[in-house]
N, C-alpha and C positions, 0 to 999 in steps of 0.2 A: 353626082348631086344626091341626096339622101331625098328620097319618097318620103313626104310628109306621111302621108297615110302608115307608113311602113313602121315611122317610128312614132307614132299616136300608140298605132296596136301592140308597140312593146315597149310601152312606157305609161300606158294609159291604166295600166292594173299595180305599177308601183309606188311609193313614198321614199320623198327625197328630205333631208335636213343641209340644210343652207346657213354657213360661218360666214357671216363678214361683218366687220366694226363699221365698216362707211353707209351707214344709212341709204343714202342714194343708190347708190348701187346696188342692195339689199333688198330694198321695194322695188327696186324695174325688174332686179332677178328672178324676185316673187311672183310678180306677175306673170312672165315669158310660162315660166316651171309650173304654172297655174292650168296651163293650156296644157299641158302635158304629162302630167301627173297626177295620179288618182288621190294623193296624200303632199301638201308642202308645207313643211317646218321651216324655220327660221332662227337665228340666234345672234345675237352682236358680238360675243367672244366664245371663247373655248369653253369657261368654266359653265356659263348661260347652258353651252350645247351639251357638255357631258350630263348635266341635269335632266336635258328632254329627250335624250336618247336613251337615259336609264327610264325616266317616267315611260316614254313612247311604249319602250321595253315590258314593264310592268301591265299596264296596261292592255295590248295585243298580244304579247305573250309570242314578239319576232321583232326582228330589229329594222330597224331602216334599210331600204334596199341600198340607197344611196346615198352619202355624204360629199357634199364640196364646201372644202374651207380653205378658207383664208391663210395664209402662215401668221403674219405680225398682225399681234391681237392684244388688245390688252388684258388684265388678268390668266388668262392661259395661253398659250401660243397655238397655230395648228398645230407643229412638233409635239408638241406637249399633248394636245387633245388627239392626235392621230396615236401616238406610244398607247392612250389611255384606253381607248377604241379595239384596237387591235388586242388587248386585254382580253375585254367583254367576247370581241368575236375577231377570232383569227383571221377568218377571209373577208371582213367588213373592206366592200367597195369601196376607197375614198379617191375622188380628184382634188388634187391639191393645187389653189390657184398662185402662182407666184410672181415676183418684178423680176426686173429686169438684171435687179445686183442682189437676188435670194440665191444664189448657184453656190455659197456655203451650206444653207441651210439644205438644198435641195439632195444634197451628198446624204445628210444624215434620215431625208424621208426614205430614201433610195435603200439604204440601209436598214429603215425598219420593216420595208417592203412594199412600198407605193410604187407603182408603175403608170399612175395617170396623173398627168399634170396640164398645167392649162395656164398661161403667160398672160400678165396685163400687158397692156388693155386688150380685152379682148372681145370679139365681135359676136353677136348672136349666134351667127353661122358656125363658128369657133366652138363656143361651147353645146352647140346643137349636136356638132359632129361628136365632139368629146362623148356626148351624153347618148348621141346613139354607139356609140363602138362599146360602152359599158352594159347599155341595157342590151345590148345583142349577145355578147359576154354571157350576162343572166340568162337568158332566156334558150340557148343554146347549154346552159349548165344545169336545168332547171327541171330537166327529165333525169338526169342524172343523180339527181337529189331527193326525186321523189321515193326511188326506192332502197334503201339501205341494204347493204349487203353485211351480216355477221358471220362470224366463223360457223361453223357448224352444219353448213347448209341452209341457213334460217335466215331470209328477206323481213325487213320493217318495212309495207307500201303508206309511205306518211300520209299521203292524200285520201287512200282509202280506210285510212286508220286499222291495219289487220297486218296480221302477222302468217308469214309463211315458214315450214319446215319442209323442206320439200318440195315444194311445189302446193302444199296443199294447207288451206288456210288453218290457222290452228283458232278454235271456240272460245274466243274473250270475253269475259263482261263487260258492259258500258265503259264501267266506271276502268276496268284493265285498260279499255283501249284509250283511257280519256289519259291516264296516268303515263303510256308510251309515249302517248302524243306530243305529253309537253317535255319528257324527258328528253327525246329526239328530235323535240323543235329547235334544241339546240344542245347536244350533245358534249361536250365542252363544257358547261355549266354546271354548276354542281344547287340544285334545287332545295331552300328551307323545308322541312317539313310542314311548317304551316300553308307555304307557298303551294305545296302539291294538292293538300286537303281542300284548300281552297279552290281551287284551279276545279277541282273533281267534283266538287260541290258545290259548282257555283249557279247549281239551280235549285239550290237550297239554303233554309238558314242555317244551317247544321253547324253547329261549334267546333274550334279544331278538337279532333281527339286524335292525339298519338297512336295509341294502340290499334286504334282501326287502321290508321294508315301502314300500319304494322304488319296487320294479318291481311290486308289488300297486299301489299310487296310480298309478304310469302306464300299464299295461293299464287300466286302471276308467277312466282320461280319456280314452280312446279311443271309450269305448263313452257316456259322459254329458256333456254340457258340460264342456271342458276347463279352465275356472276355478270350475269350482264347488266344488272341495278348494282349499283355499286352503292355501299353505306360510306360517306365519311364523317369521320369521329367529328359529333360537336359540329357539324355544318350542315349533312343533309343527305340527298342522293343525283348520283348520277349515273349517265350511263357508261359502260368501260368501255375506253375509245383502243383499248390491246384486243376488243373481240372485233371490231369493226374494220 
């Protein structure tokens, strides 16, 4: 039996998106989730969920910790949603709710990379057990994710917002740290120039200036591996994953 206090300890700082077209099930699950998670959002179909997923990221500059979705839904199925989410975040934790006759869809989902399933009708305890497993895995991986090793004996300490070289901290300006923090929040994502600029200057009303952003990146490249920040033509900037 899972210790409720232990479950709350590892779930209470996390966010969840629950996707279910059955309004009664969606509402009852939402009540339960609000007892466990710091933030709970719900959606009635895959299309709505995808809009909310992107909106959440644009607001908080991070993805939901967990997504739970049904398979059969109007407008966009759980399979289509899962495929789209993995394009945005390859390691997005997703729990799939399946019915007993969904076996043909499970193969597609497994091929996509899903490993967590729960079958309808599920009990509260079944759902709690599955949530605990996912949260426990996230907690175990959290410390590994905080410090990101970079080829050449560099380390980006994400929580501390500092860059180390041979275990010595590199002196970075406030804006340089903010830039790296956003890029490393999702090393696979390409950020548009105006998104980077607005995040760096979020505490001011300074208007977007492409030249000032380029100058900031140029100065930063002199302190860190010069090819760590990639310029993707006509798209923006991202972390060079070949160095990780």
